ROGU-266244 format. One record per residue: residue number from 1; residue in one letter; x negated, y negated, z negated of N, C-alpha, C, O in turn. Coordinates in nm, 4 decimals, m for minus. Example, Ala and Ser with C-alpha at 12.3 -4.5 7.8 and 13.67 -1.06 7.14 Angstrom:
2
SITE, i, aa, n_east, n_north, n_up, ca_east, ca_north, ca_up, c_east, c_north, c_up, o_east, o_north, o_up
SITE, 1, a, m1.3190, 0.5690, m0.7800, m1.2300, 0.4500, m0.7800, m1.3200, 0.3300, m0.7800, m1.4236, 0.3319, m0.8465
SITE, 2, s, m1.2850, 0.2250, m0.7080, m1.3670, 0.1060, m0.7140, m1.2900, m0.0030, m0.7870, m1.3409, m0.1138, m0.8039
//
This chain:
120
SITE, i, aa, n_east, n_north, n_up, ca_east, ca_north, ca_up, c_east, c_north, c_up, o_east, o_north, o_up
SITE, 1, m, 2.0734, m5.0007, m1.2193, 2.0959, m5.0966, m1.2995, 2.2115, m5.2164, m1.2095, 2.3186, m5.2538, m1.2574
SITE, 2, l, 2.1691, m5.2503, m1.1037, 2.2869, m5.3480, m1.0543, 2.4339, m5.2688, m1.0297, 2.5415, m5.3252, m1.0098
SITE, 3, n, 2.4056, m5.0948, m1.0375, 2.5210, m5.0702, m1.0335, 2.6313, m5.0470, m1.1224, 2.7462, m5.0215, m1.0864
SITE, 4, i, 2.5871, m5.0578, m1.2484, 2.6867, m5.1044, m1.3471, 2.7119, m5.2454, m1.3870, 2.8035, m5.2800, m1.4616
SITE, 5, l, 2.6462, m5.3046, m1.3459, 2.6550, m5.4564, m1.3603, 2.7739, m5.5098, m1.2496, 2.8603, m5.5860, m1.2929
SITE, 6, v, 2.7760, m5.4786, m1.1416, 2.8703, m5.4490, m1.0406, 2.9790, m5.4247, m1.0539, 3.0727, m5.5031, m1.0386
SITE, 7, i, 2.9865, m5.2665, m1.0968, 3.1393, m5.1771, m1.1532, 3.1878, m5.2357, m1.2925, 3.3059, m5.2371, m1.3270
SITE, 8, s, 3.0995, m5.2760, m1.3556, 3.1504, m5.3788, m1.5043, 3.2095, m5.4956, m1.4467, 3.3197, m5.5219, m1.4948
SITE, 9, f, 3.1695, m5.5714, m1.3600, 3.2072, m5.7133, m1.3367, 3.3414, m5.6826, m1.2788, 3.4337, m5.7541, m1.3178
SITE, 10, f, 3.3708, m5.5772, m1.1821, 3.5041, m5.5663, m1.1256, 3.5919, m5.5136, m1.2022, 3.7047, m5.5623, m1.1949
SITE, 11, i, 3.5715, m5.4100, m1.2896, 3.6402, m5.3878, m1.4092, 3.6758, m5.5103, m1.4879, 3.7970, m5.5309, m1.4931
SITE, 12, d, 3.6092, m5.5854, m1.5425, 3.6698, m5.6982, m1.6022, 3.7500, m5.7858, m1.5226, 3.8449, m5.8469, m1.5719
SITE, 13, l, 3.7236, m5.7938, m1.4248, 3.7918, m5.9048, m1.3256, 3.9666, m5.8504, m1.2849, 4.0644, m5.9249, m1.2796
SITE, 14, g, 3.9641, m5.6860, m1.2580, 4.0788, m5.6202, m1.2922, 4.1708, m5.6227, m1.3787, 4.2908, m5.6339, m1.3536
SITE, 15, l, 4.1025, m5.6088, m1.5256, 4.1975, m5.6186, m1.6384, 4.2340, m5.7602, m1.6732, 4.3215, m5.7846, m1.7563
SITE, 16, h, 4.1624, m5.8596, m1.6051, 4.2258, m5.9957, m1.6081, 4.3178, m6.0395, m1.4810, 4.3823, m6.1441, m1.4728
SITE, 17, l, 4.3090, m5.9305, m1.3790, 4.4051, m5.9938, m1.2735, 4.5272, m5.8853, m1.2656, 4.6435, m5.9257, m1.2667
SITE, 18, l, 4.5021, m5.7724, m1.2590, 4.6057, m5.6962, m1.2133, 4.6754, m5.6679, m1.3843, 4.6191, m5.6416, m1.4906
SITE, 19, p, 4.8441, m5.6909, m1.3425, 4.9226, m5.6496, m1.4629, 4.9002, m5.5371, m1.5685, 4.8256, m5.4456, m1.5337
SITE, 20, t, 4.9539, m5.5322, m1.6900, 4.9598, m5.3948, m1.7367, 5.0556, m5.3510, m1.7325, 5.1475, m5.4287, m1.7585
SITE, 21, s, 5.0955, m5.1993, m1.6974, 5.1489, m5.1116, m1.6934, 5.2662, m5.1174, m1.7883, 5.2388, m5.1039, m1.9076
SITE, 22, e, 5.3616, m5.1310, m1.7630, 5.4905, m5.1363, m1.8898, 5.5647, m5.0235, m1.8945, 5.6303, m4.9919, m1.9938
SITE, 23, s, 5.5584, m4.9459, m1.7724, 5.6487, m4.8046, m1.7569, 5.5468, m4.7038, m1.7171, 5.4344, m4.7188, m1.6692
SITE, 24, f, 5.6280, m4.5755, m1.7553, 5.5219, m4.4505, m1.7319, 5.5315, m4.4446, m1.5842, 5.4191, m4.4168, m1.5424
SITE, 25, g, 5.6085, m4.4572, m1.4944, 5.6288, m4.4440, m1.3711, 5.4969, m4.5381, m1.2933, 5.4042, m4.4922, m1.2265
SITE, 26, f, 5.5239, m4.6793, m1.3267, 5.4252, m4.7772, m1.3019, 5.2859, m4.7309, m1.3452, 5.2056, m4.7424, m1.2527
SITE, 27, g, 5.2388, m4.6872, m1.4458, 5.1143, m4.6291, m1.4906, 5.0896, m4.5227, m1.4382, 4.9739, m4.4889, m1.4631
SITE, 28, i, 5.1594, m4.4311, m1.3583, 5.1283, m4.3305, m1.2496, 5.0890, m4.3374, m1.1139, 5.0081, m4.2702, m1.0499
SITE, 29, v, 5.1760, m4.4499, m1.0769, 5.1162, m4.5418, m0.9686, 4.9935, m4.5854, m0.9621, 4.9308, m4.5468, m0.8635
SITE, 30, y, 4.9370, m4.6562, m1.0385, 4.8174, m4.7147, m1.1218, 4.7291, m4.6255, m1.0808, 4.6464, m4.6397, m0.9908
SITE, 31, v, 4.7495, m4.5230, m1.1553, 4.6354, m4.4267, m1.1379, 4.6367, m4.3486, m1.0128, 4.5221, m4.3056, m1.0000
SITE, 32, l, 4.7079, m4.3101, m0.9167, 4.7161, m4.2669, m0.8337, 4.6458, m4.3566, m0.7024, 4.5860, m4.3014, m0.6101
SITE, 33, l, 4.6641, m4.4950, m0.7129, 4.6112, m4.5931, m0.6463, 4.4700, m4.5793, m0.6830, 4.3811, m4.5582, m0.6005
SITE, 34, g, 4.4496, m4.5934, m0.8259, 4.2997, m4.6103, m0.8596, 4.2429, m4.5000, m0.7897, 4.1464, m4.5227, m0.7167
SITE, 35, v, 4.2948, m4.3644, m0.8021, 4.2125, m4.2169, m0.7379, 4.1615, m4.2833, m0.5847, 4.0433, m4.2937, m0.5523
SITE, 36, l, 4.2782, m4.3250, m0.5000, 4.2548, m4.3715, m0.3779, 4.1369, m4.4462, m0.3503, 4.0432, m4.4323, m0.2717
SITE, 37, l, 4.1741, m4.5458, m0.4541, 4.0476, m4.6595, m0.3953, 3.9014, m4.6166, m0.4646, 3.7977, m4.6628, m0.4170
SITE, 38, v, 3.8983, m4.5288, m0.5758, 3.7800, m4.4780, m0.6028, 3.6809, m4.4025, m0.5154, 3.5583, m4.4055, m0.5038
SITE, 39, g, 3.8142, m4.3093, m0.4378, 3.7544, m4.1944, m0.3550, 3.7069, m4.3010, m0.2222, 3.6060, m4.2780, m0.1556
SITE, 40, f, 3.7815, m4.3986, m0.2018, 3.6985, m4.4844, m0.0686, 3.5787, m4.5456, m0.0988, 3.4770, m4.5465, m0.0295
SITE, 41, g, 3.5971, m4.5975, m0.2078, 3.4775, m4.6759, m0.2756, 3.3442, m4.5760, m0.2358, 3.2397, m4.6019, m0.1761
SITE, 42, s, 3.3915, m4.4618, m0.2908, 3.2394, m4.3665, m0.3127, 3.2431, m4.3301, m0.1759, 3.1244, m4.3152, m0.1466
SITE, 43, a, 3.3180, m4.3053, m0.0664, 3.3079, m4.2529, 0.0350, 3.1808, m4.3498, 0.1467, 3.0882, m4.3181, 0.2214
SITE, 44, i, 3.2559, m4.4978, 0.0941, 3.1819, m4.6113, 0.1678, 3.0243, m4.5926, 0.1105, 2.9267, m4.5713, 0.1823
SITE, 45, y, 3.0234, m4.6036, m0.0131, 2.8836, m4.6174, m0.0452, 2.7658, m4.5083, m0.0201, 2.6526, m4.5270, 0.0247
SITE, 46, l, 2.8338, m4.3781, m0.0669, 2.7586, m4.2262, m0.0185, 2.7257, m4.2434, 0.1188, 2.6206, m4.1926, 0.1579
SITE, 47, t, 2.8084, m4.3160, 0.2114, 2.7491, m4.2944, 0.3812, 2.6618, m4.3982, 0.3878, 2.5704, m4.3548, 0.4580
SITE, 48, c, 2.6326, m4.5229, 0.3525, 2.5554, m4.6453, 0.3813, 2.4088, m4.5701, 0.3558, 2.3244, m4.5976, 0.4411
SITE, 49, g, 2.3706, m4.4866, 0.2592, 2.2272, m4.4380, 0.2650, 2.1551, m4.5195, 0.1446, 2.0329, m4.5255, 0.1311
SITE, 50, l, 2.2202, m4.5619, 0.0862, 2.1468, m4.6488, m0.0213, 2.1288, m4.5636, m0.1557, 2.0906, m4.6225, m0.2568
SITE, 51, g, 2.1478, m4.4653, m0.1580, 2.1405, m4.3332, m0.2510, 2.2802, m4.3187, m0.3507, 2.3700, m4.4026, m0.3432
SITE, 52, a, 2.2854, m4.2283, m0.4234, 2.3939, m4.1618, m0.4792, 2.4119, m4.1926, m0.6483, 2.2974, m4.1897, m0.6934
SITE, 53, g, 2.4689, m4.2092, m0.7135, 2.4445, m4.2406, m0.8600, 2.4410, m4.1108, m0.9189, 2.4574, m4.0257, m0.8314
SITE, 54, p, 2.4228, m4.0511, m1.0572, 2.4088, m3.9213, m1.1017, 2.5118, m3.8370, m1.0448, 2.4730, m3.7383, m0.9821
SITE, 55, r, 2.6330, m3.8576, m1.0552, 2.7357, m3.7639, m1.0521, 2.7362, m3.7297, m0.9148, 2.7318, m3.6126, m0.8771
SITE, 56, d, 2.7429, m3.8555, m0.8161, 2.7797, m3.7844, m0.6962, 2.6532, m3.7855, m0.6258, 2.6583, m3.7918, m0.5030
SITE, 57, g, 2.5590, m3.7813, m0.6737, 2.3755, m3.7374, m0.6386, 2.4305, m3.5928, m0.6834, 2.4318, m3.5125, m0.5900
SITE, 58, l, 2.4721, m3.5473, m0.7959, 2.4950, m3.4104, m0.8291, 2.5771, m3.3103, m0.7326, 2.5454, m3.1952, m0.7027
SITE, 59, m, 2.7132, m3.3978, m0.6833, 2.7750, m3.3546, m0.6265, 2.7279, m3.3303, m0.4899, 2.7352, m3.2143, m0.4495
SITE, 60, t, 2.6816, m3.4191, m0.4134, 2.6400, m3.3781, m0.2800, 2.5087, m3.3192, m0.2670, 2.4771, m3.2875, m0.1523
SITE, 61, g, 2.4041, m3.2921, m0.3830, 2.3244, m3.1845, m0.4091, 2.3685, m3.0637, m0.4313, 2.2696, m2.9913, m0.4200
SITE, 62, l, 2.4607, m2.9994, m0.4566, 2.5081, m2.9147, m0.5011, 2.5812, m2.8885, m0.3610, 2.5458, m2.7906, m0.2954
SITE, 63, h, 2.6786, m2.9699, m0.3148, 2.7011, m2.9192, m0.1530, 2.6247, m2.8766, m0.0896, 2.6303, m2.7571, m0.0607
SITE, 64, e, 2.5004, m2.9760, m0.0326, 2.4104, m2.9496, 0.0610, 2.3341, m2.7709, m0.0009, 2.3220, m2.6814, 0.0827
SITE, 65, i, 2.2928, m2.7473, m0.1459, 2.2545, m2.6280, m0.1605, 2.3687, m2.4978, m0.1367, 2.3312, m2.4016, m0.0697
SITE, 66, t, 2.4634, m2.4992, m0.1758, 2.5495, m2.4088, m0.1814, 2.6427, m2.4043, m0.0461, 2.6802, m2.2988, 0.0050
SITE, 67, g, 2.6750, m2.5378, 0.0051, 2.7662, m2.5305, 0.1116, 2.9206, m2.5441, 0.0680, 3.0030, m2.5728, 0.1549
SITE, 68, i, 2.9594, m2.5246, m0.0600, 3.0760, m2.5266, m0.1091, 3.1287, m2.6740, m0.0901, 3.0440, m2.7633, m0.0917
SITE, 69, r, 3.2752, m2.7109, m0.0703, 3.3223, m2.8145, m0.0077, 3.3106, m2.9256, m0.1043, 3.3472, m2.9107, m0.2209
SITE, 70, i, 3.2648, m3.0281, m0.0637, 3.2678, m3.1714, m0.1758, 3.3884, m3.1596, m0.2623, 3.3880, m3.1563, m0.3854
SITE, 71, g, 3.4924, m3.1537, m0.1828, 3.6093, m3.1647, m0.3065, 3.6303, m3.0700, m0.3993, 3.6920, m3.0969, m0.5024
SITE, 72, r, 3.5815, m2.9474, m0.3741, 3.5780, m2.8264, m0.5354, 3.4914, m2.8682, m0.6129, 3.5145, m2.8694, m0.7338
SITE, 73, i, 3.3433, m2.9227, m0.5498, 3.2490, m2.9432, m0.6678, 3.2612, m3.0576, m0.7177, 3.2174, m3.0869, m0.8289
SITE, 74, r, 3.3221, m3.1360, m0.6417, 3.3607, m3.2514, m0.7855, 3.4706, m3.2223, m0.8519, 3.4643, m3.2495, m0.9718
SITE, 75, l, 3.5557, m3.1825, m0.8195, 3.6598, m3.1083, m0.8927, 3.5974, m3.0276, m1.0136, 3.6286, m3.0588, m1.1285
SITE, 76, t, 3.5274, m2.9452, m0.9935, 3.4437, m2.8529, m1.0953, 3.3857, m2.9559, m1.1798, 3.4192, m2.9505, m1.2982
SITE, 77, l, 3.3064, m3.0480, m1.1453, 3.2035, m3.1482, m1.2073, 3.2887, m3.1965, m1.2954, 3.2716, m3.1860, m1.4169
SITE, 78, e, 3.3927, m3.2564, m1.2382, 3.5188, m3.3572, m1.3486, 3.5606, m3.2762, m1.4476, 3.5512, m3.3144, m1.5642
SITE, 79, l, 3.6140, m3.1496, m1.4152, 3.6801, m3.0857, m1.5217, 3.5760, m3.0371, m1.6471, 3.6225, m3.0159, m1.7591
SITE, 80, i, 3.4312, m3.0215, m1.6184, 3.3321, m3.0046, m1.7067, 3.3265, m3.1207, m1.7829, 3.3149, m3.1118, m1.9052
SITE, 81, v, 3.3343, m3.2455, m1.7183, 3.2919, m3.3752, m1.7991, 3.4237, m3.4029, m1.8849, 3.4251, m3.4655, m1.9909
SITE, 82, l, 3.5194, m3.3536, m1.8299, 3.6430, m3.3740, m1.8963, 3.6467, m3.3064, m2.0098, 3.6631, m3.3677, m2.1153
SITE, 83, t, 3.6315, m3.1642, m2.0074, 3.6194, m3.0799, m2.1403, 3.5391, m3.1420, m2.2424, 3.5809, m3.1765, m2.3529
SITE, 84, l, 3.4258, m3.1537, m2.2010, 3.2841, m3.2163, m2.2905, 3.3576, m3.3130, m2.3441, 3.3630, m3.2972, m2.4660
SITE, 85, g, 3.4186, m3.4093, m2.3062, 3.4298, m3.5458, m2.3406, 3.5949, m3.4985, m2.4603, 3.6282, m3.5572, m2.5632
SITE, 86, a, 3.6542, m3.3952, m2.4038, 3.7631, m3.3748, m2.5260, 3.6864, m3.2851, m2.6175, 3.7378, m3.2772, m2.7291
SITE, 87, l, 3.5977, m3.2282, m2.6037, 3.5338, m3.1390, m2.7169, 3.4654, m3.2690, m2.7905, 3.4770, m3.2662, m2.9130
SITE, 88, l, 3.4151, m3.3514, m2.7511, 3.3055, m3.4288, m2.8171, 3.4163, m3.5350, m2.8995, 3.3651, m3.6198, m2.9726
SITE, 89, g, 3.5628, m3.5307, m2.8884, 3.6686, m3.6308, m2.9411, 3.7051, m3.7424, m2.8626, 3.7522, m3.8484, m2.9039
SITE, 90, g, 3.6794, m3.7099, m2.7450, 3.7512, m3.8335, m2.6491, 3.8816, m3.8106, m2.6663, 3.9261, m3.7163, m2.7316
SITE, 91, t, 3.9676, m3.9196, m2.5922, 4.1227, m3.9114, m2.5524, 4.1464, m3.8447, m2.4274, 4.1177, m3.9191, m2.3336
SITE, 92, v, 4.1829, m3.7460, m2.3959, 4.2412, m3.6810, m2.2566, 4.3781, m3.7207, m2.2431, 4.4673, m3.6538, m2.2952
SITE, 93, g, 4.4044, m3.8369, m2.1694, 4.5418, m3.8466, m2.1516, 4.5863, m3.8150, m1.9995, 4.4944, m3.7904, m1.9214
SITE, 94, i, 4.7147, m3.8132, m1.9515, 4.7543, m3.7847, m1.8423, 4.6619, m3.8713, m1.6987, 4.6474, m3.8309, m1.5834
SITE, 95, g, 4.6237, m3.9711, m1.7487, 4.5648, m4.0426, m1.6243, 4.4151, m3.9849, m1.5980, 4.3573, m3.9686, m1.4906
SITE, 96, t, 4.3718, m3.9599, m1.7281, 4.2651, m3.9090, m1.7385, 4.2509, m3.7327, m1.6334, 4.1720, m3.7027, m1.5438
SITE, 97, a, 4.3406, m3.6683, m1.6839, 4.3462, m3.5667, m1.6154, 4.3894, m3.5494, m1.4768, 4.3633, m3.4529, m1.4049
SITE, 98, l, 4.4710, m3.6723, m1.4410, 4.4838, m3.6599, m1.3248, 4.3648, m3.7360, m1.2282, 4.3517, m3.7164, m1.1073
SITE, 99, f, 4.2966, m3.8110, m1.2965, 4.1692, m3.8389, m1.2089, 4.0790, m3.7494, m1.2025, 3.9976, m3.7614, m1.1110
SITE, 100, a, 4.0657, m3.6357, m1.2944, 3.9492, m3.5317, m1.2575, 4.0224, m3.4250, m1.1934, 3.9543, m3.3295, m1.1561
SITE, 101, l, 4.1913, m3.4197, m1.1654, 4.2222, m3.3317, m1.0936, 4.1983, m3.3495, m0.9372, 4.1692, m3.2629, m0.8546
SITE, 102, l, 4.2217, m3.5061, m0.9173, 4.2293, m3.5415, m0.7762, 4.1120, m3.6267, m0.7098, 4.1083, m3.6562, m0.5904
SITE, 103, i, 4.0250, m3.6586, m0.7972, 3.9067, m3.7640, m0.7353, 3.8257, m3.6726, m0.6322, 3.7789, m3.7214, m0.5293
SITE, 104, g, 3.8108, m3.5311, m0.6666, 3.7229, m3.4772, m0.5452, 3.7821, m3.4425, m0.4151, 3.7178, m3.4246, m0.3117
SITE, 105, q, 3.9253, m3.4336, m0.4299, 4.0015, m3.4417, m0.2746, 4.0038, m3.5624, m0.2234, 4.0001, m3.5602, m0.1004
SITE, 106, s, 4.0105, m3.7153, m0.2920, 4.0192, m3.8210, m0.2292, 3.8865, m3.8208, m0.2215, 3.8787, m3.8391, m0.1000
SITE, 107, v, 3.7881, m3.8149, m0.2532, 3.6563, m3.8211, m0.1992, 3.6286, m3.7592, m0.0950, 3.5744, m3.8217, m0.0039
SITE, 108, a, 3.6509, m3.6538, m0.0834, 3.6516, m3.5461, 0.0332, 3.7044, m3.5767, 0.1683, 3.6382, m3.5598, 0.2707
SITE, 109, i, 3.8588, m3.6348, 0.1647, 3.9099, m3.7163, 0.2327, 3.8662, m3.8204, 0.3006, 3.8600, m3.8151, 0.4235
SITE, 110, w, 3.8297, m3.9290, 0.2323, 3.7491, m4.0477, 0.2693, 3.6505, m4.0651, 0.3275, 3.6229, m4.1579, 0.4036
SITE, 111, l, 3.5719, m3.9529, 0.2883, 3.4291, m3.8908, 0.3595, 3.4889, m3.8579, 0.4992, 3.4521, m3.9216, 0.5979
SITE, 112, g, 3.5634, m3.7775, 0.5059, 3.6141, m3.7504, 0.6590, 3.6600, m3.8693, 0.7408, 3.6339, m3.8858, 0.8599
SITE, 113, v, 3.7194, m3.9369, 0.6770, 3.7853, m4.0587, 0.7324, 3.6605, m4.1504, 0.7784, 3.6451, m4.1753, 0.8979
SITE, 114, v, 3.5827, m4.1938, 0.6923, 3.4515, m4.2753, 0.7285, 3.3698, m4.2290, 0.8377, 3.3210, m4.2962, 0.9286
SITE, 115, a, 3.3609, m4.0972, 0.8155, 3.2613, m4.0429, 0.9177, 3.3321, m4.0302, 1.0574, 3.2612, m4.0389, 1.1576
SITE, 116, r, 3.4560, m4.0120, 1.0692, 3.5066, m4.0326, 1.1956, 3.5228, m4.1859, 1.2572, 3.5206, m4.2156, 1.3767
SITE, 117, a, 3.5395, m4.2750, 1.1448, 3.5376, m4.4205, 1.1763, 3.4048, m4.4430, 1.2541, 3.4015, m4.4886, 1.3684
SITE, 118, t, 3.2906, m4.4051, 1.1781, 3.1613, m4.4565, 1.2173, 3.1066, m4.4008, 1.3117, 3.0208, m4.4674, 1.3696
SITE, 119, s, 3.1290, m4.2881, 1.3524, 3.0793, m4.1852, 1.4661, 3.1145, m4.2380, 1.6212, 3.0977, m4.1700, 1.7224
SITE, 120, r, 3.1622, m4.3615, 1.6173, 3.2432, m4.3680, 1.7468, 3.1159, m4.4675, 1.8232, 3.1290, m4.5059, 1.9395
//
């Protein structure tokens, strides 16, 4: 419950503080920075041992069971969710597609960085 309250607070704050993208290129930069930040945030909260949310829990559980890399599992999960969302009538834009395609690798890279940084 606290998870959604904190996330929604910071989304609302970001909507008020960050400028709206006026150009396509600036929008792509926003998406790419967002992917990096979400990957970093996911790595931080996954490594502190306080439990994972539903999608991250499924991702880490499938990784433990199958041995498949985190990035590939997250990519598969995101593509399934993206497809289901589109089939249910949701909007799928370039930003949504980029997020689905890149977030798995971002989480995997940041998990490695955090692991190296905290193992000292």
